[in-house]
N, C-alpha and C positions, 0 to 999 in steps of 0.2 A: 511056315507054310504060306505060300503065296495063293491068293484066291483072286477070282474074277467075279464081279457083280454086275449083273444086268439090271438096268432100272427101266421101268416103263410106268407111265401114269399120266394123269391129266389134272389140270388146275381149273377149278371152277371159277373163272373170272367174275361171272355174274354174281355169284355168292359173295365175293369179296366187295363188289361194288355195292351190293344190297346192304352190307354192314354199314357203309357210309350213309346210305339213306336212313336206316333205322336210328343211327347215332345223331344225325343232324336233325331229323324229325323229333327226336325226344329231347334234344339238347337243352335249349332254352325257350320255352313257349313264348311266342311274340317276336322273336328275332328274325327279322326280315331276311337277313343273309344266310341264317341257318335253314330257313324255308327254301330259299333259292338253291342252295346246295343240294338239299334233299329232293327238290323237284328235277333239277338237272341230272343228278345221279340216279334218279328213278328211270329216266330215259336211257341213260348210259347203260344200266342194268339190262333194260329191254334189248338194247342193241347187242350187248355181249351175250345174251341168251340166244338171240336170233343167230349170231355167229357160232355159238356152241351147237345149236340144233342143225345149222347149215352144214357143218362138217359131217354130222351124222348122216344127213340125207344125200350129201354130195361131197365125197372126200376132197374133191378139187376146189371146194368153195373157199378154202383158205388161200388158194392161190390167186383169188380174184379180189384183193383187199380194196380195190378203188370203186367197187360197186356202191351205188347210193343206197342208203338204208332202205328206201322204198322198193328198190330192185331186189335187195336181199330178202327183205320180208315177203315179198310177192313170190320169189322162188321157193322159199322155205314152206309157205302156206300151200302153194300148189303141189309140191312134192309130198306134203303131208295130207293132201286131199281136203284141205280146209278152205271154205269159201271166204272171200275177203268180206268182212263186216262192213256195215254202212258207216261211212266216215263222219256222219252227223250225229251218231249215237255213241254214248259213253258205253264201254271204256275205250273204244277205238278213237273217238273224237279227242280224248284226252292224250292219246299217243301223239297225235299230230300237232296238238297244242304244245306238248312238251318238246317235240322236235324242233318246232319253230323257236321257242325259247332258247333251247341249246344252240340252235344255229345263230341266233342273235348274239349270243354270248361268244361263241367260237369265232365268228367273223369280226366281232368288236367294231362294227361301223360307227363312226362318229355321228351323233345325233345333234341337230340344232333344233331349237324351238324359239317361238316368238309369239307374243300375245299382248293384248291390251285389255286390262281389267278396270272396270268402273266400280268404285266402291267408296264407302264413307271412310274418312280418315280414322275413325274409331273402329273400324272393322279391320281384321287381319286379312292380308291378301291370301287367297286360297292357296293351299300347298300344290305346287305343280307336280304332277304325277310323271315320272320317267317310266321307261320301258319295265323297270323292275317293280316299282310300286303298282303299276297297272296290272301286272300279271301274277305277282307273288303275294299270297296271303295265307293265313293259317288254313282256312277253308279249301283253297285251291291245292295246298300241299297235301291235306287229308285226301282230297279227291284223287290227285296224282298218284299218291302211294297206293291207295286202294285199287284205282283203275289199272295201274301197271301190273300189280300183282294178279289182278283178274285176268288180264290179257296174256300174261305169261303162262298162267294156268291153262288158258285155252290152247295155246300152242303146245304146252307141255302134254296135255291129254291127247292131242292128236299125235305127238311123237311117241307116246306110250303105246298107242294103238298100232302104229307103224313099226315099232321095235319093241315088241313085248318081251324079248329076252334080254334087253339092255339093262345091265345091273345099275348103272348111274341113274337111269331114269326112274328106278324104283326108290332112290333115296329121297329123303324129304326135300321138297323143291327149294325152300328158303331156310337159311340156318344150317345146321348140320356141319358135315366135314366141308373143308374148303378145298382140299386137294386129295387125290387118290393115287397111291403109288404101290406098285408091286416090285419086289426086289427078289432076285434069285442069285445066290452066291454058290459058286462051285469051286473045288480045288483046281489049281492050274498044274497040269502035268508038263513035265519038260522044263526048259529054261525060261 
């Protein structure tokens, strides 16, 4: 018997990315690069979540992939009826700090430094801090993970109000299923 199967579903990219955050965050306490990965992926998770909700509030959102993050976030928040929080206050301040960190990494600009240090020969030269060491710490990673989680919840609650019948929005926000697929198989009649 020949059959035809129709498949429809969605993949929760932000949940996949959040798995990276959790793994890197818990990987090896004190490892600078694990913290860096956790912080950058926390921002990427937020960006993926904004894209996810963006398609719900405006189906043509996906057709505009070159919008800047700020423009996407502003549009999503406006369509959900959410006021933009104060950028100087956490968790929103952390969102923009993480965006800056992500941008520095994504653009990979060459950095030069120069300095003159007067010290006694018996003293060690101070450790020169680069952009990573200046911004990536265990404490900063904890703050980044918590604040991104809080900010995503803020957007999520607005989305649940706007779309009360949306089954996907009733699922656990973090963790849980990573994909949702419906399949319908029917017999094929004829050749």
